[in-house]
C-alpha positions in Angstrom: -36.5 6.7 -24.9 -33.5 6.5 -22.5 -30.5 5.0 -24.2 -27.7 5.9 -21.8 -26.8 6.8 -18.3 -24.0 9.0 -16.9 -23.0 8.6 -13.3 -21.0 10.9 -11.1 -18.5 8.8 -9.2 -17.9 10.1 -5.7 -21.0 10.1 -3.6 -23.1 8.5 -6.4 -21.4 5.2 -7.2 -18.9 5.1 -4.4 -18.9 6.4 -0.8 -15.6 8.2 -0.6 -16.5 10.4 2.3 -13.4 11.2 4.3 -10.8 10.3 1.7 -9.9 13.8 0.7 -10.3 15.2 4.2 -7.8 12.6 5.5 -5.3 13.2 2.8 -5.4 17.0 3.1 -5.4 17.1 6.9 -2.6 14.6 7.0 -0.4 16.6 4.6 -1.2 19.9 6.4 -0.5 18.3 9.8 2.9 17.2 8.5 3.9 20.7 7.6 2.4 22.4 10.7 -0.5 24.1 9.0 -3.9 24.0 10.7 -6.8 22.4 8.8 -9.1 25.1 7.4 -12.7 23.9 7.1 -13.8 26.7 4.8 -11.0 26.1 2.4 -11.7 22.4 2.4 -15.4 22.9 1.6 -14.6 25.3 -1.3 -12.3 22.7 -2.8 -15.2 20.3 -3.4 -16.4 22.2 -6.5 -13.0 22.0 -8.1 -11.3 19.3 -10.1 -8.6 17.2 -8.4 -5.8 19.2 -10.0 -7.3 22.6 -9.4 -8.0 21.7 -5.8 -4.3 21.3 -5.1 -3.5 24.7 -6.7 -6.3 26.3 -4.6 -5.0 24.7 -1.4 -1.5 26.0 -1.9 -2.7 29.5 -2.8 -5.3 29.9 0.0 -3.1 28.5 2.8 0.2 30.0 1.5 1.9 26.6 1.6 5.6 26.7 1.2 6.0 23.4 -0.6 6.0 23.4 -4.4 2.6 22.5 -5.9 4.2 19.3 -7.3 5.2 18.2 -3.8 1.8 18.9 -2.4 0.1 17.0 -5.2 2.5 14.0 -4.8 1.9 13.7 -1.1 -1.9 14.2 -1.1 -2.4 12.0 -4.2 -0.3 9.2 -2.7 -2.7 9.0 0.3 -5.7 9.2 -2.0 -4.4 6.4 -4.3 -4.4 4.0 -1.4 -7.8 5.2 -0.2 -9.5 4.8 -3.5 -7.9 1.4 -4.1 -8.7 -0.1 -0.7 -11.0 2.0 1.5 -14.1 3.2 -0.4 -17.5 1.7 0.0 -20.1 1.1 -2.6 -23.3 3.1 -2.4 -26.3 0.9 -1.5 -28.4 -0.1 -4.5 -25.6 0.6 -7.1 -24.8 -3.0 -8.1 -28.6 -3.7 -8.6 -29.1 -0.5 -10.5 -26.2 -1.1 -12.8 -27.2 -4.7 -13.5 -30.8 -3.6 -14.2 -29.7 -0.9 -16.6 -27.3 -3.3 -18.3 -30.1 -5.8 -18.8 -32.2 -3.1 -20.4 -29.4 -2.3 -22.9 -28.6 1.1 -21.4 -25.0 2.2 -22.1 -23.2 3.7 -19.1 -20.4 6.2 -18.5 -18.9 8.0 -15.6 -18.4 11.8 -15.4 -16.2 12.9 -12.5 -14.4 15.9 -11.1 -11.9 13.5 -9.6 -8.9 11.9 -11.3 -9.6 9.1 -13.7 -7.2 6.6 -12.0 -8.9 7.2 -8.6 -12.3 6.6 -9.9 -11.2 3.5 -11.9 -9.5 2.1 -8.8 -12.7 2.3 -6.8 -14.9 0.9 -9.6 -12.5 -2.1 -9.9 -12.4 -2.6 -6.2 -16.1 -3.0 -6.1 -16.2 -5.0 -9.4 -18.5 -2.6 -11.2 -16.0 -1.2 -13.7 -17.4 -3.7 -16.3 -20.6 -1.7 -16.5 -18.9 1.7 -17.2 -17.8 1.9 -20.8 -16.2 5.4 -20.5 -14.8 7.6 -17.7 -14.7 11.3 -18.5 -13.1 13.8 -16.1 -13.4 17.6 -15.8 -9.6 17.7 -15.9 -9.8 16.4 -19.5 -11.3 19.8 -20.5 -10.1 22.2 -17.7 -13.6 22.8 -16.6 -15.8 22.1 -13.5 -19.3 20.8 -13.2 -20.6 24.4 -13.3 -20.3 23.8 -17.1 -22.0 20.9 -18.9 -18.9 19.9 -20.9 -18.1 16.7 -19.1 -21.7 15.4 -19.5 -21.9 16.4 -23.1 -18.6 14.7 -23.9 -19.6 11.6 -22.0 -22.8 11.4 -23.9 -21.0 11.9 -27.2 -18.6 9.1 -26.5 -21.3 6.6 -25.7 -23.4 7.6 -28.7 -26.2 9.3 -27.0 -27.9 12.8 -27.0 -28.8 14.6 -23.8 -32.5 14.0 -24.3 -31.8 10.2 -24.4 -29.5 10.2 -21.4 -30.1 10.2 -17.6 -27.5 11.7 -15.3 -27.2 10.5 -11.7 -25.6 13.1 -9.4 -25.4 13.7 -5.7 -24.4 17.3 -6.1 -27.3 19.8 -6.5 -25.3 22.3 -8.4 -23.9 19.7 -10.8 -27.4 18.2 -11.2 -28.7 21.6 -12.1 -25.9 22.0 -14.7 -26.9 18.7 -16.4 -30.6 19.5 -16.3 -30.1 22.9 -18.0 -28.1 21.1 -20.7 -31.1 19.0 -21.6 -30.4 15.8 -19.6 -32.9 13.9 -17.5 -31.4 14.1 -14.0 -31.8 11.9 -10.9 -30.5 13.7 -7.8 -29.5 11.0 -5.4 -28.5 11.0 -1.7 -26.6 8.1 -0.4 -28.8 5.2 -1.5 -29.8 4.1 -5.0 -32.0 1.2 -4.0 -35.2 2.9 -5.0 -33.6 3.9 -8.4 -32.7 0.2 -8.9 -36.3 -0.8 -8.3 -37.6 1.7 -10.9 -34.8 1.1 -13.4 -37.1 -1.0 -15.7 -39.0 2.2 -16.5 -35.9 3.6 -18.3 -36.4 1.4 -21.4 -40.0 2.6 -21.9 -40.8 5.3 -24.3 -40.8 8.7 -22.5 -40.5 7.2 -19.1 -38.8 9.1 -16.3 -37.2 7.8 -13.1 
């Protein structure tokens, strides 16, 4: 019996494509450092805080880490508050799960304030009872800590919880920890149509 759902934020609930790229490239351009595609791609598996440390180290940036963080995060703050888009099917899915009595949380590698700004912007924050971040524990989604803690906070066990993720490696982490997993890709409309199955004994998406 599914009692709870845990959602990744970026790429699963909200379309934030381009936000980090714009913020990082804007900062690098201002200090005369070329944008490095390989470094940027490797940043994606890191938490928001660790991504800044990695950027400074890999590109040998002269600014103190605190300055890099302040400038990149200032751009991201505006982006998450005003420029994200909601993933198709998300409002319908959240409403269906809510009607079925499924408790929901978000587990993100991003900063809590960025995720919350985007959820509020699209008026879906009321469905998400908890937001847990990898930075809370100093881990990444290569470890199941963020999912396990989110489940604990909403009173559910992994076997009773479905995790929605757009990242294959994160989805694999959650699956190995005993969660039911739905790997999504840019559209949750079909998930919304099938959400009624979640309240049936032993049903899967």
